[in-house]
C-alpha positions in Angstrom: 13.1 -176.2 -39.7 13.2 -179.0 -42.3 15.3 -182.1 -42.4 18.2 -180.5 -44.5 18.4 -177.6 -41.9 18.6 -180.1 -39.0 21.2 -182.1 -40.9 23.3 -179.0 -41.5 23.2 -178.1 -37.9 24.3 -181.6 -36.8 27.1 -181.5 -39.3 28.4 -178.2 -38.0 28.6 -179.7 -34.4 30.9 -182.5 -35.7 34.6 -182.1 -34.9 37.0 -180.9 -37.7 38.5 -183.8 -39.7 41.0 -182.0 -42.1 42.7 -179.2 -40.5 39.8 -176.7 -39.5 37.4 -178.3 -42.0 34.7 -180.9 -41.7 35.1 -182.8 -44.8 31.7 -184.5 -45.6 31.4 -187.0 -48.5 28.3 -187.6 -50.4 28.6 -191.0 -52.2 26.3 -193.4 -54.0 25.8 -194.8 -57.6 25.9 -192.6 -60.5 22.3 -191.2 -61.1 21.4 -191.6 -57.4 20.8 -188.0 -56.6 24.2 -187.2 -54.9 24.7 -183.7 -56.7 21.1 -182.6 -55.9 21.7 -183.7 -52.1 25.1 -181.9 -52.0 23.5 -178.7 -53.6 20.6 -178.7 -51.1 22.9 -179.4 -48.1 25.3 -176.5 -49.3 22.4 -174.1 -49.3 21.2 -175.2 -45.8 24.8 -174.6 -44.6 25.1 -171.2 -45.9 26.4 -172.0 -49.4 29.2 -174.3 -48.2 31.8 -175.1 -50.8 31.1 -178.3 -52.9 33.9 -180.2 -54.8 32.4 -182.4 -57.5 34.7 -185.3 -58.1 33.7 -185.2 -61.9 36.1 -182.2 -61.7 39.1 -184.3 -60.8 38.4 -187.5 -62.8 39.2 -188.0 -66.4 38.1 -190.0 -69.4 41.1 -192.2 -69.0 41.0 -192.7 -65.2 37.5 -192.2 -63.9 38.6 -193.3 -60.3 42.3 -192.1 -60.5 41.6 -188.9 -58.7 42.9 -189.7 -55.2 46.2 -188.2 -55.8 44.8 -185.0 -56.9 42.4 -184.7 -54.2 45.2 -185.4 -51.6 47.6 -182.9 -53.1 45.2 -180.2 -54.1 42.6 -180.3 -51.2 43.4 -182.5 -48.3 47.1 -181.5 -47.7 46.4 -177.5 -47.9 43.4 -178.1 -45.5 45.4 -180.2 -43.2 48.0 -177.3 -43.1 45.1 -174.9 -42.1 45.2 -173.0 -45.6 43.0 -172.7 -48.5 42.9 -175.3 -51.3 42.4 -175.0 -55.0 42.0 -177.5 -57.8 42.2 -177.6 -61.7 38.8 -178.8 -62.9 38.9 -181.2 -65.8 37.0 -180.2 -69.1 35.2 -183.2 -70.3 34.8 -181.5 -73.7 38.4 -180.4 -74.3 39.9 -183.4 -72.4 42.2 -181.3 -70.3 42.5 -179.7 -67.0 41.7 -175.9 -66.7 42.8 -173.0 -64.5 43.0 -173.3 -60.8 39.7 -172.8 -58.9 39.7 -171.9 -55.1 38.2 -174.1 -52.5 38.1 -172.2 -49.2 38.5 -174.0 -45.9 34.9 -173.4 -44.7 33.5 -175.1 -41.6 32.0 -177.8 -43.8 33.2 -178.7 -47.3 31.2 -181.2 -49.2 32.9 -183.7 -51.5 30.3 -185.2 -53.9 30.9 -188.1 -56.4 31.0 -191.8 -56.9 33.7 -193.2 -54.6 33.7 -190.2 -52.4 33.8 -192.5 -49.3 36.7 -194.7 -50.6 39.3 -196.1 -48.3 42.0 -193.5 -49.1 39.6 -190.6 -48.4 37.8 -191.8 -45.2 40.5 -191.0 -42.7 39.9 -187.3 -43.7 36.2 -187.3 -43.4 34.0 -185.9 -40.6 30.9 -187.8 -42.0 30.0 -190.2 -44.9 26.7 -189.9 -46.5 25.4 -192.6 -48.9 22.5 -192.0 -51.3 20.3 -195.1 -50.7 19.1 -195.9 -54.1 20.1 -199.3 -56.0 22.6 -199.4 -58.9 20.2 -200.3 -61.6 17.6 -197.7 -60.6 20.3 -195.0 -60.3 21.8 -195.8 -63.6 18.4 -195.9 -65.3 17.9 -192.3 -64.0 21.3 -191.3 -65.2 20.7 -192.7 -68.7 17.2 -190.9 -69.0 18.9 -187.6 -67.8 21.9 -187.7 -70.3 19.9 -189.1 -73.3 20.7 -191.6 -76.0 23.7 -189.7 -77.2 25.6 -190.6 -73.9 24.4 -194.4 -74.1 28.1 -195.5 -75.0 29.4 -193.5 -72.1 27.1 -195.2 -69.5 27.8 -198.7 -71.0 31.4 -198.2 -70.0 30.7 -196.4 -66.8 28.5 -199.0 -65.4 31.2 -201.6 -65.7 33.9 -199.3 -64.2 31.7 -198.5 -61.2 30.8 -202.0 -60.6 34.5 -202.8 -60.6 35.3 -199.9 -58.2 32.7 -200.8 -55.6 33.7 -204.5 -55.7 37.2 -203.6 -54.9 36.8 -200.5 -52.5 33.1 -200.3 -51.3 31.8 -197.2 -49.6 28.3 -198.1 -48.3 29.6 -200.5 -45.5 31.4 -197.6 -44.0 28.5 -194.9 -44.4 27.6 -193.0 -41.3 24.3 -192.1 -42.7 22.0 -193.5 -45.4 20.0 -190.9 -47.3 16.8 -191.9 -48.9 15.1 -189.4 -51.2 11.3 -189.2 -50.5 8.5 -187.3 -52.4 9.1 -184.5 -49.9 12.6 -184.1 -48.3 14.8 -187.0 -47.3 14.7 -189.8 -44.9 18.0 -190.2 -42.8 18.9 -193.6 -41.6 21.9 -194.7 -39.6 24.5 -196.3 -41.7 26.1 -199.9 -41.5 29.1 -198.2 -39.4 26.8 -197.1 -36.6 24.0 -198.6 -34.4 20.9 -198.6 -36.6 18.3 -196.1 -35.5 15.6 -195.0 -37.8 14.8 -191.4 -38.9 18.0 -190.1 -37.2 19.4 -187.0 -38.8 23.1 -187.2 -37.7 24.6 -189.2 -34.8 28.2 -188.7 -33.6 30.1 -191.9 -32.9 31.1 -190.9 -29.5 27.9 -188.8 -28.4 24.3 -188.0 -29.5 24.4 -185.6 -32.3 20.8 -185.7 -33.6 19.0 -182.4 -33.6 15.5 -183.7 -34.2 
């Protein structure tokens, strides 16, 4: 059993946070490895649904997705039903047809700002990718190439402004550091610091090391 399997088991033992769903956020700077972690966690959870916040954001409002998340996802889950959302097409600059999001035991929400204050009351757990802004942005720029340089110039300003006004890291339950092989899982600022801890519940020990 690897570290992702242990994390998946621990997340499944958390109490539901949004109707029957354990909503788990994967936050961090753009380019920090959030999507990769979410994909790997999803597989460890038996293909748990992943909502990428890029599907709710737009060119005009990169952080203006809280209303859509609440109406399309949080409220249906809270009522015990299935959710659906209309993914934004970044090429056509418009929202597409509804896409279902089933109320699985764990649903992952991945994206910059996933742990913002309007979302935290509905989260079972908040994971933060522990990679600095400049390193993350450098990785993102290399990944997207020079044709996206103008986008990244604007994005770094918007992201810096967002986290200055509404930081996520101080409220993270777990800091996740990518290693050459697997991940290192550290207790976040919101819980008592214990190194190499997969998941720890606020009101009881949840580690499955």
